[in-house]
C-alpha positions as CSV (number, residue, x, y, z in Angstrom):
1,M,3.9,7.7,12.8
2,S,7.1,7.9,12.0
3,E,9.2,8.8,9.2
4,I,10.0,5.9,6.8
5,D,13.2,3.8,6.9
6,P,15.0,5.0,3.7
7,K,15.4,1.0,2.7
8,I,12.1,0.7,2.1
9,D,11.5,3.4,0.8
10,A,13.6,3.1,-1.6
11,L,11.8,0.1,-2.7
12,V,8.8,2.3,-3.6
13,P,9.1,3.5,-7.3
14,A,6.8,6.4,-7.2
15,W,4.3,8.1,-4.0
16,M,1.1,10.1,-4.1
17,Y,0.3,12.8,-1.9
18,L,-3.4,12.6,-0.5
19,P,-4.8,15.9,-1.6
20,D,-3.3,14.5,-5.3
21,I,-5.1,10.8,-4.8
22,S,-8.4,12.9,-3.7
23,E,-8.3,15.2,-7.0
24,Q,-7.6,12.1,-9.1
25,W,-10.7,10.1,-7.1
26,G,-12.8,13.4,-7.5
27,V,-13.0,13.1,-3.4
28,V,-12.6,15.5,-0.8
29,V,-9.0,15.2,0.9
30,T,-10.6,14.4,4.2
31,Q,-12.2,11.2,2.6
32,V,-8.7,9.8,1.4
33,R,-7.5,10.9,5.3
34,E,-10.2,8.6,6.6
35,M,-9.1,6.3,4.4
36,V,-5.5,6.3,6.0
37,K,-6.8,6.3,9.3
38,S,-9.5,3.4,8.9
39,G,-6.3,1.3,7.7
40,T,-8.6,0.8,3.8
41,L,-5.2,2.4,2.3
42,L,-1.4,2.8,3.7
43,A,0.4,5.9,3.9
44,V,3.7,7.2,5.8
45,R,5.6,10.4,6.6
46,R,8.2,11.5,4.3
47,G,9.9,14.0,2.2
48,E,11.3,16.6,4.2
49,N,8.2,18.2,5.0
50,K,7.2,14.8,6.5
51,S,4.0,14.6,4.9
52,L,1.8,12.0,4.6
53,Q,2.3,9.6,1.3
54,V,0.7,6.5,-0.1
55,P,2.5,4.1,-2.7
56,A,1.2,5.3,-6.1
57,A,1.0,1.7,-7.2
58,F,-1.7,1.7,-4.3
59,I,-4.2,4.1,-6.7
60,D,-6.4,2.9,-9.3
61,A,-8.6,5.8,-11.4
62,D,-11.2,5.4,-8.7
63,G,-9.9,3.9,-5.8
64,P,-7.9,1.3,-4.4
65,V,-6.1,-1.2,-6.6
66,K,-8.6,-4.6,-6.7
67,H,-8.1,-6.7,-3.6
68,L,-5.3,-4.0,-2.1
69,V,-7.5,-3.6,1.3
70,G,-8.0,-7.2,1.8
71,T,-4.4,-7.9,1.8
72,L,-3.6,-5.0,4.3
73,T,-6.3,-6.2,6.2
74,V,-4.8,-9.7,6.7
75,L,-1.3,-8.7,6.8
76,R,-2.6,-5.8,9.6
77,D,-4.2,-9.2,11.2
78,G,-0.5,-11.3,10.9
79,R,0.7,-8.1,13.0
80,F,2.8,-6.9,10.3
81,T,4.0,-3.3,10.5
82,D,3.3,-0.8,7.5
83,E,6.8,-1.0,7.0
84,E,6.7,-4.2,6.6
85,I,3.9,-4.6,4.1
86,L,5.6,-2.1,2.0
87,E,8.6,-4.2,1.9
88,W,6.8,-7.2,1.1
89,L,4.6,-5.9,-1.7
90,F,7.1,-4.2,-3.3
91,T,9.9,-7.2,-2.8
92,E,10.3,-9.4,-5.8
93,D,8.9,-12.6,-5.4
94,P,10.2,-15.0,-8.3
95,S,7.3,-17.7,-7.6
96,L,4.6,-14.7,-8.7
97,P,6.7,-13.7,-10.8
98,G,7.4,-9.7,-10.0
99,T,6.3,-8.1,-6.7
100,P,3.0,-8.9,-4.6
101,I,1.6,-5.1,-5.8
102,Q,2.4,-5.7,-8.9
103,A,-0.1,-8.6,-8.7
104,L,-2.2,-6.9,-7.1
105,R,-2.3,-4.7,-10.2
106,E,-2.7,-7.1,-12.8
107,N,-5.7,-8.7,-10.8
108,R,-4.0,-11.7,-9.5
109,G,-5.7,-11.2,-6.1
110,T,-6.2,-14.4,-4.8
111,E,-3.0,-15.3,-5.5
112,V,-1.3,-13.0,-3.1
113,K,-3.9,-12.9,-0.3
114,R,-3.4,-17.0,0.3
115,R,0.3,-16.2,0.4
116,A,0.0,-13.1,2.9
117,Q,-2.1,-15.9,5.1
118,A,0.1,-18.1,5.6
119,M,2.7,-15.7,6.5
120,S,0.8,-14.2,8.8
121,L,-0.2,-17.8,10.5
């Protein structure tokens, strides 16, 4: 896993370390690591110590944001790289309006997944 491109990094307003996510969810950190490994969560290496971090916008109180896992699956099936996924999720889309991740957080996942499927064809 390489370090994230600075242009993509700048799109994401806040990041969380895996131990912080595990503490918030009340699970052991290995469960969060397994979610990253299995593709349920997207994490990248960033910062001085190149540690794995997840966009804070992906995290809800007790798990990943609703519809995030399905959206990640659709985009990965469409051969999007992790950086392309981050760029798409955090780039303003006037037709939504807002960014796809904002739409997911506002429970507008159906429309986001529809767009992801159309892009993946």
